[in-house]
Backbone and ligand atoms as CSV (ligand in chain L), in Angstrom:
chain,resi,resn,atom,element,x,y,z
A,1,MET,N,N,39.985,-36.526,-32.921
A,1,MET,CA,C,40.003,-35.141,-33.138
A,1,MET,C,C,41.287,-34.822,-33.975
A,2,ALA,N,N,41.034,-33.643,-34.878
A,2,ALA,CA,C,42.120,-33.337,-35.920
A,2,ALA,C,C,43.214,-32.968,-35.061
A,3,LEU,N,N,44.361,-32.874,-35.948
A,3,LEU,CA,C,45.653,-32.426,-35.320
A,3,LEU,C,C,45.457,-31.007,-34.991
A,4,GLU,N,N,46.021,-30.666,-33.861
A,4,GLU,CA,C,46.070,-29.296,-33.418
A,4,GLU,C,C,47.661,-28.729,-33.084
A,5,ARG,N,N,47.905,-27.588,-33.317
A,5,ARG,CA,C,48.929,-26.886,-32.975
A,5,ARG,C,C,49.134,-26.043,-31.863
A,6,THR,N,N,50.315,-26.236,-31.079
A,6,THR,CA,C,50.434,-25.234,-30.026
A,6,THR,C,C,51.858,-24.723,-29.979
A,7,PHE,N,N,52.131,-23.483,-29.100
A,7,PHE,CA,C,53.508,-22.982,-29.065
A,7,PHE,C,C,54.013,-23.304,-27.709
A,8,SER,N,N,55.302,-23.625,-27.751
A,8,SER,CA,C,56.088,-24.006,-26.547
A,8,SER,C,C,57.276,-23.419,-26.397
A,9,MET,N,N,57.700,-23.085,-25.196
A,9,MET,CA,C,59.224,-22.631,-24.983
A,9,MET,C,C,59.785,-23.116,-23.980
A,10,ILE,N,N,61.029,-23.491,-24.118
A,10,ILE,CA,C,61.946,-24.253,-23.104
A,10,ILE,C,C,62.748,-22.954,-22.604
A,11,LYS,N,N,62.587,-22.595,-21.588
A,11,LYS,CA,C,62.980,-21.287,-20.866
A,11,LYS,C,C,64.461,-21.151,-20.493
A,12,PRO,N,N,65.151,-20.174,-20.353
A,12,PRO,CA,C,66.410,-20.020,-20.041
A,12,PRO,C,C,66.977,-20.878,-18.802
A,13,ASP,N,N,66.073,-20.933,-17.717
A,13,ASP,CA,C,66.648,-21.719,-16.615
A,13,ASP,C,C,66.861,-23.247,-17.020
A,14,ALA,N,N,66.045,-23.681,-18.057
A,14,ALA,CA,C,66.171,-24.974,-18.558
A,14,ALA,C,C,67.500,-25.269,-19.566
A,15,THR,N,N,67.386,-24.185,-20.520
A,15,THR,CA,C,68.643,-24.269,-21.510
A,15,THR,C,C,70.072,-24.226,-20.751
A,16,ARG,N,N,69.904,-23.288,-19.519
A,16,ARG,CA,C,71.343,-23.160,-18.977
A,16,ARG,C,C,71.828,-24.563,-18.142
A,17,ARG,N,N,70.836,-25.218,-17.974
A,17,ARG,CA,C,71.189,-26.529,-17.094
A,17,ARG,C,C,70.953,-27.714,-18.088
A,18,ASN,N,N,71.274,-27.156,-19.570
A,18,ASN,CA,C,71.554,-28.404,-20.745
A,18,ASN,C,C,70.267,-29.415,-20.660
A,19,LEU,N,N,68.988,-28.893,-20.658
A,19,LEU,CA,C,67.862,-29.843,-20.260
A,19,LEU,C,C,67.074,-29.623,-21.754
A,20,THR,N,N,67.508,-29.134,-22.791
A,20,THR,CA,C,66.718,-28.985,-23.901
A,20,THR,C,C,66.235,-30.323,-24.486
A,21,GLY,N,N,67.308,-31.281,-24.753
A,21,GLY,CA,C,66.994,-32.622,-24.992
A,21,GLY,C,C,65.976,-33.437,-24.132
A,22,ALA,N,N,66.187,-33.537,-22.839
A,22,ALA,CA,C,65.404,-34.050,-21.835
A,22,ALA,C,C,64.063,-33.610,-21.903
A,23,ILE,N,N,63.806,-32.247,-22.075
A,23,ILE,CA,C,62.412,-31.709,-22.028
A,23,ILE,C,C,61.814,-32.162,-23.297
A,24,THR,N,N,62.544,-31.856,-24.457
A,24,THR,CA,C,61.867,-32.293,-25.760
A,24,THR,C,C,61.605,-33.803,-25.820
A,25,ARG,N,N,62.231,-34.474,-25.132
A,25,ARG,CA,C,61.995,-35.831,-25.116
A,25,ARG,C,C,60.580,-36.089,-24.268
A,26,MET,N,N,60.320,-35.393,-23.144
A,26,MET,CA,C,59.042,-35.752,-22.522
A,26,MET,C,C,58.069,-35.170,-23.417
A,27,LEU,N,N,58.232,-34.151,-24.169
A,27,LEU,CA,C,57.172,-33.471,-25.125
A,27,LEU,C,C,56.751,-34.612,-26.144
A,28,GLU,N,N,57.788,-35.191,-26.637
A,28,GLU,CA,C,57.713,-36.139,-27.603
A,28,GLU,C,C,56.983,-37.483,-26.979
A,29,GLU,N,N,57.435,-37.826,-25.995
A,29,GLU,CA,C,56.800,-38.926,-25.198
A,29,GLU,C,C,55.261,-38.928,-25.028
A,30,ALA,N,N,54.952,-37.594,-24.986
A,30,ALA,CA,C,53.482,-37.168,-24.571
A,30,ALA,C,C,52.726,-37.217,-25.868
A,31,GLY,N,N,53.171,-37.630,-27.042
A,31,GLY,CA,C,52.593,-37.630,-28.229
A,31,GLY,C,C,52.653,-36.318,-28.912
A,32,LEU,N,N,53.575,-35.343,-28.839
A,32,LEU,CA,C,53.643,-34.157,-29.368
A,32,LEU,C,C,54.901,-34.116,-30.282
A,33,ARG,N,N,54.549,-33.625,-31.514
A,33,ARG,CA,C,55.737,-33.520,-32.546
A,33,ARG,C,C,56.190,-32.172,-32.609
A,34,VAL,N,N,57.534,-32.024,-32.861
A,34,VAL,CA,C,58.187,-30.763,-33.091
A,34,VAL,C,C,58.197,-30.484,-34.595
A,35,ILE,N,N,57.306,-29.454,-34.738
A,35,ILE,CA,C,57.210,-29.063,-36.351
A,35,ILE,C,C,57.955,-27.814,-36.697
A,36,ALA,N,N,58.513,-27.193,-35.554
A,36,ALA,CA,C,59.352,-25.862,-35.836
A,36,ALA,C,C,60.109,-25.643,-34.724
A,37,SER,N,N,61.326,-25.232,-34.788
A,37,SER,CA,C,62.148,-25.008,-33.362
A,37,SER,C,C,63.214,-24.034,-33.828
A,38,ARG,N,N,63.522,-23.168,-32.982
A,38,ARG,CA,C,64.672,-22.420,-33.095
A,38,ARG,C,C,65.182,-21.770,-31.652
A,39,ARG,N,N,66.406,-21.487,-31.683
A,39,ARG,CA,C,67.127,-21.064,-30.410
A,39,ARG,C,C,67.141,-19.554,-30.285
A,40,VAL,N,N,66.552,-18.732,-29.418
A,40,VAL,CA,C,66.639,-17.568,-29.640
A,40,VAL,C,C,67.187,-16.878,-28.242
A,41,TRP,N,N,67.991,-15.877,-28.116
A,41,TRP,CA,C,68.094,-14.982,-26.857
A,41,TRP,C,C,67.363,-13.857,-26.932
A,42,MET,N,N,66.142,-13.824,-26.423
A,42,MET,CA,C,65.210,-12.708,-26.485
A,42,MET,C,C,65.732,-11.476,-25.845
A,43,SER,N,N,65.433,-10.362,-26.538
A,43,SER,CA,C,65.590,-9.075,-26.036
A,43,SER,C,C,64.535,-8.839,-24.755
A,44,ARG,N,N,64.721,-7.750,-24.010
A,44,ARG,CA,C,63.782,-7.351,-23.102
A,44,ARG,C,C,62.566,-6.869,-23.793
A,45,ARG,N,N,62.682,-6.199,-24.791
A,45,ARG,CA,C,61.616,-5.796,-25.688
A,45,ARG,C,C,60.483,-6.971,-26.142
A,46,GLU,N,N,61.309,-7.891,-26.592
A,46,GLU,CA,C,60.451,-9.257,-27.163
A,46,GLU,C,C,59.995,-9.752,-26.062
A,47,ALA,N,N,60.624,-9.945,-24.884
A,47,ALA,CA,C,60.007,-10.576,-23.727
A,47,ALA,C,C,58.745,-9.774,-23.132
A,48,GLU,N,N,58.917,-8.467,-23.202
A,48,GLU,CA,C,57.759,-7.511,-22.713
A,48,GLU,C,C,56.630,-7.693,-23.644
A,49,GLY,N,N,56.832,-7.838,-25.153
A,49,GLY,CA,C,55.931,-7.941,-26.012
A,49,GLY,C,C,55.153,-9.379,-25.907
A,50,PHE,N,N,55.924,-10.282,-25.635
A,50,PHE,CA,C,55.232,-11.644,-25.835
A,50,PHE,C,C,54.473,-11.911,-24.594
A,51,TYR,N,N,54.945,-11.212,-23.412
A,51,TYR,CA,C,54.168,-11.450,-22.172
A,51,TYR,C,C,53.388,-10.311,-21.736
A,52,ALA,N,N,52.954,-9.385,-22.743
A,52,ALA,CA,C,52.105,-8.247,-22.520
A,52,ALA,C,C,51.034,-8.218,-21.572
A,53,VAL,N,N,50.328,-9.395,-21.847
A,53,VAL,CA,C,48.935,-9.638,-21.116
A,53,VAL,C,C,49.286,-9.679,-19.590
A,54,HIS,N,N,50.619,-9.970,-19.164
A,54,HIS,CA,C,51.008,-9.960,-17.759
A,54,HIS,C,C,51.620,-8.501,-17.168
A,55,LYS,N,N,51.539,-7.530,-18.015
A,55,LYS,CA,C,52.331,-6.363,-17.670
A,55,LYS,C,C,51.795,-5.636,-16.464
A,56,GLU,N,N,50.636,-5.947,-15.927
A,56,GLU,CA,C,50.359,-5.330,-14.774
A,56,GLU,C,C,50.478,-6.172,-13.351
A,57,ARG,N,N,51.094,-7.554,-13.555
A,57,ARG,CA,C,51.183,-8.263,-12.689
A,57,ARG,C,C,52.601,-8.009,-11.937
A,58,PRO,N,N,52.430,-8.129,-10.484
A,58,PRO,CA,C,53.728,-7.861,-9.653
A,58,PRO,C,C,54.970,-8.748,-10.109
A,59,PHE,N,N,54.788,-9.747,-10.827
A,59,PHE,CA,C,56.124,-10.449,-11.180
A,59,PHE,C,C,56.612,-10.177,-12.670
A,60,PHE,N,N,55.731,-9.100,-13.283
A,60,PHE,CA,C,56.379,-8.731,-14.539
A,60,PHE,C,C,57.674,-8.560,-14.819
A,61,GLY,N,N,58.324,-7.672,-13.993
A,61,GLY,CA,C,59.770,-7.549,-14.095
A,61,GLY,C,C,60.643,-8.540,-13.913
A,62,GLU,N,N,60.318,-9.488,-12.992
A,62,GLU,CA,C,61.143,-10.589,-12.671
A,62,GLU,C,C,60.896,-11.629,-13.918
A,63,LEU,N,N,59.950,-11.478,-14.655
A,63,LEU,CA,C,59.544,-12.678,-15.679
A,63,LEU,C,C,60.294,-11.957,-16.945
A,64,VAL,N,N,60.301,-10.767,-17.119
A,64,VAL,CA,C,61.044,-10.221,-18.324
A,64,VAL,C,C,62.620,-10.414,-18.064
A,65,ASP,N,N,63.072,-10.047,-16.838
A,65,ASP,CA,C,64.419,-10.340,-16.542
A,65,ASP,C,C,64.932,-11.815,-16.769
A,66,SER,N,N,64.221,-12.745,-16.466
A,66,SER,CA,C,64.401,-14.200,-16.433
A,66,SER,C,C,64.338,-14.716,-17.871
A,67,MET,N,N,63.304,-14.175,-18.621
A,67,MET,CA,C,63.260,-14.685,-20.029
A,67,MET,C,C,64.315,-13.912,-21.019
A,68,SER,N,N,64.841,-12.818,-20.612
A,68,SER,CA,C,65.987,-12.408,-21.604
A,68,SER,C,C,67.396,-12.727,-20.881
A,69,SER,N,N,67.433,-13.758,-20.052
A,69,SER,CA,C,68.668,-13.764,-19.273
A,69,SER,C,C,69.558,-14.946,-19.887
A,70,GLY,N,N,69.046,-15.540,-20.874
A,70,GLY,CA,C,69.963,-16.555,-21.808
A,70,GLY,C,C,68.794,-17.082,-22.835
A,71,PRO,N,N,69.399,-18.226,-23.475
A,71,PRO,CA,C,68.781,-18.622,-24.612
A,71,PRO,C,C,67.467,-19.420,-24.412
A,72,THR,N,N,66.489,-19.334,-25.224
A,72,THR,CA,C,65.365,-20.023,-25.087
A,72,THR,C,C,65.079,-20.747,-26.331
A,73,ILE,N,N,64.398,-21.938,-26.371
A,73,ILE,CA,C,64.006,-22.685,-27.473
A,73,ILE,C,C,62.648,-22.344,-27.647
A,74,VAL,N,N,62.182,-21.852,-28.882
A,74,VAL,CA,C,60.772,-21.580,-29.192
A,74,VAL,C,C,60.383,-22.774,-30.238
A,75,GLN,N,N,59.286,-23.337,-29.901
A,75,GLN,CA,C,58.893,-24.356,-30.755
A,75,GLN,C,C,57.285,-24.444,-31.118
A,76,VAL,N,N,57.088,-24.973,-32.347
A,76,VAL,CA,C,55.679,-25.304,-32.490
A,76,VAL,C,C,55.523,-26.824,-32.407
A,77,LEU,N,N,54.584,-27.163,-31.639
A,77,LEU,CA,C,54.363,-28.770,-31.388
A,77,LEU,C,C,52.961,-29.086,-31.968
A,78,GLU,N,N,52.803,-30.128,-32.539
A,78,GLU,CA,C,51.510,-30.520,-33.167
A,78,GLU,C,C,51.146,-32.036,-32.607
A,79,GLY,N,N,49.852,-32.229,-32.651
A,79,GLY,CA,C,49.437,-33.416,-32.091
A,79,GLY,C,C,47.933,-33.441,-31.791
A,80,GLU,N,N,47.357,-34.583,-31.416
A,80,GLU,CA,C,45.866,-34.590,-31.145
A,80,GLU,C,C,45.848,-33.751,-29.970
A,81,ASN,N,N,44.852,-32.912,-29.843
A,81,ASN,CA,C,44.486,-32.196,-28.595
A,81,ASN,C,C,45.749,-31.418,-28.046
A,82,ALA,N,N,46.680,-30.956,-28.853
A,82,ALA,CA,C,48.078,-30.629,-28.526
A,82,ALA,C,C,48.015,-29.532,-27.489
A,83,ILE,N,N,47.129,-28.588,-27.400
A,83,ILE,CA,C,47.181,-27.633,-26.346
A,83,ILE,C,C,47.032,-28.067,-25.041
A,84,ALA,N,N,46.053,-28.989,-24.807
A,84,ALA,CA,C,45.593,-29.618,-23.642
A,84,ALA,C,C,46.801,-30.467,-23.148
A,85,ARG,N,N,47.180,-31.409,-24.175
A,85,ARG,CA,C,48.351,-32.340,-23.919
A,85,ARG,C,C,49.496,-31.742,-23.277
A,86,ASN,N,N,49.815,-30.599,-24.176
A,86,ASN,CA,C,51.161,-30.021,-23.723
A,86,ASN,C,C,50.987,-29.337,-22.254
A,87,ARG,N,N,49.771,-28.757,-21.987
A,87,ARG,CA,C,49.593,-28.205,-20.500
A,87,ARG,C,C,49.678,-29.200,-19.619
A,88,GLU,N,N,49.327,-30.449,-19.951
A,88,GLU,CA,C,49.297,-31.598,-19.050
A,88,GLU,C,C,50.686,-32.094,-18.596
A,89,VAL,N,N,51.415,-32.239,-19.621
A,89,VAL,CA,C,52.814,-32.820,-19.617
A,89,VAL,C,C,53.773,-31.642,-18.879
A,90,MET,N,N,53.225,-30.457,-19.032
A,90,MET,CA,C,54.102,-29.313,-18.391
A,90,MET,C,C,53.953,-29.340,-16.909
A,91,GLY,N,N,52.711,-29.583,-16.421
A,91,GLY,CA,C,52.354,-29.454,-14.889
A,91,GLY,C,C,52.111,-28.057,-14.581
A,92,ALA,N,N,51.712,-27.849,-13.352
A,92,ALA,CA,C,51.140,-26.688,-12.853
A,92,ALA,C,C,52.215,-25.655,-12.945
A,93,THR,N,N,51.770,-24.486,-13.000
A,93,THR,CA,C,52.800,-23.096,-12.956
A,93,THR,C,C,53.881,-23.259,-11.774
A,94,ASN,N,N,53.267,-23.603,-10.760
A,94,ASN,CA,C,54.184,-23.587,-9.516
A,94,ASN,C,C,54.639,-25.266,-9.355
A,95,PRO,N,N,55.947,-25.349,-9.355
A,95,PRO,CA,C,56.286,-26.709,-9.312
A,95,PRO,C,C,56.222,-27.503,-8.204
A,96,ALA,N,N,55.973,-26.843,-6.998
A,96,ALA,CA,C,55.444,-27.428,-5.740
A,96,ALA,C,C,54.165,-28.007,-5.869
A,97,SER,N,N,53.153,-27.538,-6.759
A,97,SER,CA,C,51.958,-28.071,-6.927
A,97,SER,C,C,51.820,-29.028,-7.922
A,98,ALA,N,N,52.980,-29.221,-8.969
A,98,ALA,CA,C,52.735,-29.904,-10.106
A,98,ALA,C,C,52.617,-31.349,-9.977
A,99,ALA,N,N,51.904,-32.077,-10.745
A,99,ALA,CA,C,51.797,-33.651,-10.506
A,99,ALA,C,C,53.167,-34.347,-10.874
A,100,GLU,N,N,53.167,-35.466,-10.373
A,100,GLU,CA,C,54.393,-36.328,-10.549
A,100,GLU,C,C,54.631,-36.416,-12.048
A,101,ASP,N,N,55.863,-36.639,-12.467
A,101,ASP,CA,C,56.290,-36.975,-13.712
A,101,ASP,C,C,55.999,-35.673,-14.814
A,102,THR,N,N,55.485,-34.761,-14.420
A,102,THR,CA,C,55.318,-33.596,-15.334
A,102,THR,C,C,56.801,-32.916,-15.387
A,103,ILE,N,N,56.891,-32.067,-16.467
A,103,ILE,CA,C,58.166,-31.279,-16.744
A,103,ILE,C,C,58.639,-30.408,-15.553
A,104,ARG,N,N,57.585,-29.554,-15.215
A,104,ARG,CA,C,57.699,-28.651,-13.985
A,104,ARG,C,C,57.988,-29.487,-12.690
A,105,LYS,N,N,57.374,-30.677,-12.461
A,105,LYS,CA,C,57.538,-31.282,-11.210
A,105,LYS,C,C,59.188,-31.863,-11.255
A,106,VAL,N,N,59.479,-32.421,-12.511
A,106,VAL,CA,C,60.905,-33.087,-12.632
A,106,VAL,C,C,62.062,-31.975,-12.653
A,107,HIS,N,N,61.769,-30.806,-13.357
A,107,HIS,CA,C,62.939,-29.955,-13.830
A,107,HIS,C,C,62.843,-28.580,-13.186
A,108,ALA,N,N,61.598,-28.128,-12.965
A,108,ALA,CA,C,61.471,-26.506,-12.701
A,108,ALA,C,C,62.250,-26.161,-11.422
A,109,LEU,N,N,62.666,-25.058,-11.259
A,109,LEU,CA,C,63.432,-24.420,-9.896
A,109,LEU,C,C,62.310,-23.781,-8.977
A,110,SER,N,N,61.378,-23.153,-9.652
A,110,SER,CA,C,60.636,-22.361,-8.895
A,110,SER,C,C,59.581,-21.895,-9.646
A,111,ILE,N,N,58.556,-21.017,-9.141
A,111,ILE,CA,C,57.186,-20.513,-9.822
A,111,ILE,C,C,57.750,-19.684,-11.068
A,112,GLY,N,N,58.781,-18.996,-10.751
A,112,GLY,CA,C,59.138,-18.006,-12.070
A,112,GLY,C,C,60.080,-18.806,-12.823
A,113,GLU,N,N,60.954,-19.476,-12.461
A,113,GLU,CA,C,61.939,-20.450,-13.260
A,113,GLU,C,C,61.370,-21.725,-13.412
A,114,ASN,N,N,60.251,-21.841,-14.197
A,114,ASN,CA,C,59.699,-23.065,-14.211
A,114,ASN,C,C,59.579,-23.723,-15.475
A,115,SER,N,N,60.920,-23.505,-16.086
A,115,SER,CA,C,61.316,-24.435,-17.289
A,115,SER,C,C,60.632,-24.284,-18.778
A,116,VAL,N,N,59.346,-24.440,-18.683
A,116,VAL,CA,C,58.613,-24.324,-19.968
A,116,VAL,C,C,57.434,-23.429,-19.914
A,117,HIS,N,N,57.004,-23.150,-21.282
A,117,HIS,CA,C,55.912,-22.276,-21.543
A,117,HIS,C,C,55.020,-23.186,-22.496
A,118,GLY,N,N,53.554,-22.941,-22.304
A,118,GLY,CA,C,52.703,-23.502,-23.407
A,118,GLY,C,C,51.480,-22.813,-23.494
A,119,SER,N,N,50.979,-22.530,-24.694
A,119,SER,CA,C,49.739,-21.819,-24.816
A,119,SER,C,C,48.702,-22.522,-24.137
A,120,ASP,N,N,47.808,-21.523,-23.756
A,120,ASP,CA,C,46.617,-22.098,-23.058
A,120,ASP,C,C,45.197,-22.164,-23.616
A,121,ALA,N,N,45.314,-21.642,-24.881
A,121,ALA,CA,C,43.807,-21.627,-25.743
A,121,ALA,C,C,44.258,-21.577,-27.221
A,122,PRO,N,N,43.513,-21.943,-28.101
A,122,PRO,CA,C,43.668,-22.061,-29.447
A,122,PRO,C,C,44.132,-20.467,-30.015
A,123,GLU,N,N,43.356,-19.399,-29.465
A,123,GLU,CA,C,43.549,-18.103,-29.938
A,123,GLU,C,C,44.960,-17.731,-29.496
A,124,THR,N,N,45.498,-17.944,-28.387
A,124,THR,CA,C,46.739,-17.708,-27.749
A,124,THR,C,C,47.719,-18.413,-28.578
A,125,ALA,N,N,47.466,-19.647,-28.805
A,125,ALA,CA,C,48.372,-20.487,-29.683
A,125,ALA,C,C,48.737,-19.922,-30.956
A,126,ALA,N,N,47.696,-19.476,-31.818
A,126,ALA,CA,C,47.777,-18.925,-33.113
A,126,ALA,C,C,48.725,-17.735,-32.820
A,127,GLN,N,N,48.332,-16.869,-31.958
A,127,GLN,CA,C,49.027,-15.582,-31.706
A,127,GLN,C,C,50.533,-15.823,-31.408
A,128,GLU,N,N,50.755,-16.683,-30.455
A,128,GLU,CA,C,52.026,-16.788,-30.041
A,128,GLU,C,C,52.977,-17.638,-31.067
A,129,ILE,N,N,52.282,-18.269,-31.831
A,129,ILE,CA,C,53.142,-19.264,-33.067
A,129,ILE,C,C,53.459,-17.959,-34.012
A,130,LYS,N,N,52.582,-17.090,-34.363
A,130,LYS,CA,C,52.876,-15.924,-35.302
A,130,LYS,C,C,53.877,-14.842,-34.823
A,131,TYR,N,N,53.962,-14.726,-33.383
A,131,TYR,CA,C,55.055,-13.876,-32.766
A,131,TYR,C,C,56.206,-14.464,-33.169
A,132,TRP,N,N,56.676,-15.699,-33.105
A,132,TRP,CA,C,57.962,-16.276,-33.363
A,132,TRP,C,C,58.385,-16.950,-34.754
A,133,PHE,N,N,57.101,-17.168,-35.381
A,133,PHE,CA,C,57.544,-18.011,-36.684
A,133,PHE,C,C,56.768,-17.586,-37.791
A,134,SER,N,N,57.485,-17.553,-39.006
A,134,SER,CA,C,56.788,-17.302,-40.191
A,134,SER,C,C,56.078,-18.741,-40.673
A,135,ASP,N,N,55.329,-18.638,-41.580
A,135,ASP,CA,C,54.530,-19.860,-42.050
A,135,ASP,C,C,55.722,-20.850,-42.722
A,136,THR,N,N,56.745,-20.361,-43.417
A,136,THR,CA,C,57.646,-21.300,-44.043
A,136,THR,C,C,58.575,-22.016,-43.367
A,137,GLU,N,N,58.601,-21.423,-41.842
A,137,GLU,CA,C,59.537,-22.224,-40.950
A,137,GLU,C,C,58.834,-23.353,-40.098
A,138,ILE,N,N,57.483,-23.616,-40.366
A,138,ILE,CA,C,56.810,-24.601,-39.848
A,138,ILE,C,C,56.591,-25.860,-40.816
A,139,VAL,N,N,57.031,-26.835,-40.516
A,139,VAL,CA,C,57.052,-27.855,-41.561
A,139,VAL,C,C,56.371,-29.070,-40.794
A,140,GLY,N,N,54.962,-29.256,-41.074
A,140,GLY,CA,C,54.287,-30.242,-40.388
A,140,GLY,C,C,54.360,-31.669,-41.160
L,1,IDP,P1,P,51.708,-20.722,-16.948
L,1,IDP,O1,O,53.055,-20.379,-17.769
L,1,IDP,O2,O,51.728,-21.796,-16.444
L,1,IDP,O3,O,50.633,-20.402,-18.100
L,1,IDP,P2,P,51.062,-17.858,-16.137
L,1,IDP,O4,O,50.041,-17.584,-15.088
L,1,IDP,O5,O,50.368,-17.394,-17.457
L,1,IDP,O6,O,51.349,-19.506,-15.808
L,1,IDP,O7,O,52.381,-17.002,-15.921
L,1,IDP,C1,C,53.245,-16.988,-16.706
L,1,IDP,C2,C,54.657,-16.889,-16.167
L,1,IDP,O8,O,54.820,-15.933,-15.267
L,1,IDP,C3,C,54.799,-18.347,-15.600
L,1,IDP,O9,O,55.251,-19.381,-16.182
L,1,IDP,C4,C,56.187,-17.991,-14.494
L,1,IDP,O10,O,57.123,-18.067,-15.375
L,1,IDP,C5,C,55.705,-16.417,-14.167
L,1,IDP,N1,N,55.115,-16.412,-13.019
L,1,IDP,C6,C,53.811,-16.641,-12.722
L,1,IDP,N2,N,53.205,-16.239,-11.357
L,1,IDP,C7,C,54.561,-15.973,-11.024
L,1,IDP,C8,C,54.863,-15.614,-9.503
L,1,IDP,O11,O,54.056,-15.499,-8.585
L,1,IDP,N3,N,56.073,-15.152,-9.327
L,1,IDP,C9,C,56.989,-15.216,-10.339
L,1,IDP,N4,N,56.678,-15.553,-11.593
L,1,IDP,C10,C,55.494,-15.932,-11.798
């Protein structure tokens, strides 16, 4: 399969606990290459825009609060089958159900503070990359 790109975030619960390196290493060991990376403290408005698809969900307010509570690392990852591979190494949304050795099993605190985000499909990956990065910031 050709190289694919996906969008990833290391969330504030993880940067607060100084896990940026540990999580990036797990992504790299899964065969993913960081081809763009930036540290941002997103505003509530940016978090609301990024997660607009969830705006009717009961946890939306909590999600926006948490994502704007501290620094996030936004990244573009590249690799074979990168979208599925990233979802696999992230583990299930709820860390209690995540498989052994996944990022969420090892590091996440709860279903809300679950340490990482990863795009779930090619269309969302393209949209999410564009939300945070210009073409010149991505160096493959
Ligand atoms: P995903 O991040 O595994 O793709 P989604 O269902 O798309 O999961 O949810 C987006 C994010 O919203 C989750 O990563 C998590 O931070 C938060 N979230 C999802 N479900 C809940 C919940 O029941 N309570 C609190 N936060 C939640």
